[in-house]
N, C-alpha and C positions, 0 to 999 in steps of 0.2 A: 292290439291287432298287429300282426307282423307285416313287414313291407311287401312280401311276396303276395299276400292276399290283397293288399291295397292295389298293387300293380295289376293283378289279374282282373280285379273288379273294373278297372278303367279300360280293359280291353274287351275281347270278344268271348273268352273262355275262362272258366273258373272251376276249381275243385271245391266242392261243398264239404264242410266238416261241421261239427257241433259249434265251433267257434264263430262261423260266419253264416250259418243256415238262416237265422232270423233276418239278417241284413239282406241276404240275396233273395230269399224266397218271399219276403214280405216287402221290404223297402225297395229293392231293385225292381221287383215285378210291378211296382206301382209306376215305374218310370218307362219300362219297356218290357216286351215279351221275354220271359225266361223259359228256356227249353231244358228240362232236367233229364239227363241220361243216366239211368240206373244200370250199372254194369258190374262185371267181376272178371278177374284174370282167367278163370277156367271156362268162361263162356265164349264159345267160338262165334256165334251170331253177334255178340257184343263187339268183338274185334273187327267184324265186317262192317258194322253200322257206325262205329265211332269215327273212322276216317271221313265218312260222308258228312256226319254232323260237324266235325271240325272244319272241313273244307267249306261248308255252307256258312258256318259262323264267321269265318274270315272273309268269305266272299261278300256276305251281306254287311260286313264291316260296321257292326254296332247296332244294326236294326233289331237284333235280338241277342240275348246272352245265353251261351251254352254253359249250363251248370252240370258238371259231371259228379256222380255219386258212386263211389266204390261200395257196393251193397254189402260186401263181406266186412269191410272196415267200419262202415257207418250203418250198422244194423238197426240202431234206434231210429235213424232218419228213414230207412227203408220200411221199418215197421209202422211208422207214423203214416206213411202213404199206402200201406197195405200191399206192398210189393210181393207178388207170389211167383213171378217168372221174370227171366232176364233174356234180352234187354227189355226194359220198359221205359218209354219216353213220355213225359208229362209236360204239357204246356201250361204255364202259370201266368196269370195277369191279375194285378191288384190283389195279390196274396191268395188267389183261388185257382184251382185247376180248371181249365176251360176245354181241354182236349187231351187225348192220350192215344198211344198205340203200343202194342207189344210185338216182340219178335223182330227179325230182320226186315228192313224196308229198303226199297230202291231209292236212288237219289231223286228220281222224278217224283216218287211218292212223297218224300219228305218235303220237296219244293212245293208240292200242291198244298200240303198242310200249312207250310209257312205263308203261302199266298193268302190263305184264309185268315190268318191271325196276325199278320205283320202290323207294325205300328203305323200311325197316320202318315208319317213322312213318305214311306214307300208306297202306300196305297194312294195317296194324293198325287204323287208324281205319275204313276201309271194310269190313274183315273183320268188325269188331264191329257195324257198322251192318247189314251183310247178315245177320248171325246174328240180330239183333233182328227183322229183317223176316221171316226164316224162322220165327221163333218166334211171329210174329203180334203182337209188341210194337211196334205202329206209333207209339204215343205216345212211347215211348222212343227209337225211331229218329228221330222228328221233332225231339226235343230235341237230338240230335247233329247232325242234318243242317242245321238252321237256321243255327247259327254257322259251320259248315263252308262252306255255300253263300254266306253273307255275306262270308266271307273269300276264298274261292276258288270262284267260280261256274263250275267247269269242267264239261264235258259229263256225266261219269259221276255227279257229285254232283247236278247239276240233274235228271237223269233219275230218280235215286233219290228225291230230294225230291218230284218230281211224282208218282211212283208211290205214295209214302207218303201224300201228301195225298189222292190218289184213294181209297186204301184207307180213309181216315177220312171219306169222303164230302164232302171239301172240294174239289169238282171245279173251282170257279171259280178257286181259288188254284192248283190244279195246272195249269190252263190258262194262267194268267198266267206261271208258271215256264217252261212249255214255249214260250210265245211269245217269251220273252226269249232263247232259245237261238239264236245266229246261224245263218242258213240254210246256210252252208258247213259247219257241223258236223253238220247233221241227217242221220240215216241211216234205213234202213227201220224200225229199232227205234223211232225217234222218231215216225214215222207210225203205227205200231201202238199206241203208248201213247196218242197223241191219240185214236184210235178207241176205245180202252178207256175213256178218260176220258168221252167223249161217251156211250157206252153206260151207264156208271156213273151219269152225271148223269140220264139218262132213267129208268133203273130205280130210282133212289133217290127219285123223287118219288111220293109216295102219291097215290091218287085224290083225297084231300081237299086236298092241296097243289095239284094240278093244277086242281081246281075253283075254289079260292080265287084262283089266278093268273088264271084266266079272268075272274072277277068283278072283281078289281082292275084288270085291263086295260080292262074295260068301264066301270069307275067309279073312275078314278085319284085322285079327291079324297076318296074315302070312307076316312077315317082308321080307322074300326072294322075294315073289311075288311083294310086294310094292316097294322094291328097284329096281327090274328088270323093273317094269312099269315106275318108276321115271326116270331111265336112258333112256328109250325109249322116254318118253315125253320131256326130255331135248334135245334129238337129233331132235325132231320135233318142237323145239322152244316153247313148252308149259311149260314155266318155272314156272309159278304160280302153276299149278297142281303138277309139279315135286317137288317144294319146300314144298308144303303141305304134300306130302307123305314122303319126306325125313325128314322133321322136326318131324313128328310123329314117324318115325323109331328112330331118334336120341333121342327123349324123352324117348323111351323105352330102348335104348342101345346106349350110346354115342360112343362106339367103334365098332359098328356093321361093319362087313366085314373088321376087322383090320384097321379101319379108312377110309374104302372106302366110307361109307355113308357121312362122313364129307367132303371128297374130292368131291363127287358128289353134295353135297349141295352147296359148294363154287363155283363149276362150273356153277350151275344153277343161283346162285346169280350174277356171272359175266356176264352171258348171258343177264340178265335184264339191266345191265348197271348202271353207277353211277347216282344217283339222282332219279331213279325210285322209286315211293312211296312204291310199293310192296317189292322191294329190301331193302329199308330202314327199313320197318317194320320187315322183317325177319332177318335182321342184328341185330336189337335190341333184338329180341327173341333168336337168336342164342347166343349172348353175355351173356344174362341172364341165358341161359341154361348151358353154360360152366362155369359160375362164380356163 
């Protein structure tokens, strides 16, 4: 077996030939899901589908193997599977086809198929997170979702992260996660969650916060008002807005409120949690400001 085949087998994508078909379709499918893409150079829908499959194979990073078969060059393999139209995608597990679809398919459609057939690792992770969400343990779910999203920002993880942040009244962060989802992946569920986030944002602001926001808007240089609003926002878990206000105050006066602004800033940072991208950005700004 040549070195290129071995290297591909250890990754996420492989080209199937007569030389490695047995190993990939039987032996590898006993270890993880194998998604076989039958394609040809002349097939326009194939060229539209393949980049989607390749993107997902790399995004899922080993949870399944994408096995590409050039139906013109590997006619015997295509014949063994009874391929009559292209593209045809077959899902293999334990040496047996367990699902298939023909023709072009959207990224969201392929993701849905993968969700149904992923190996135990991905299923167990998301099942554990969904259980925490069902139990109302949003802080626990957030601890699991942050590293999962950082490693693999796929659609279902992004949506779960945004939903969790919304439940914790961190609507700005939830909005940021939602805005990072590519347009081609967005579904009706995406639009519904955006609407829920906006409603949560509006309902989460107390009359006192709304009154302070109006005052700060009318008098943006008033550090007393900005500080008071930031404290209220921190109490409402609106950490991002609080940090923006407090950093502006600290930029003007590092010792404002006899160090109270510094303390409030660090409390808001702690509220975001370790590894939060907004927290990391403000930690860097804060360090540069002090030094």
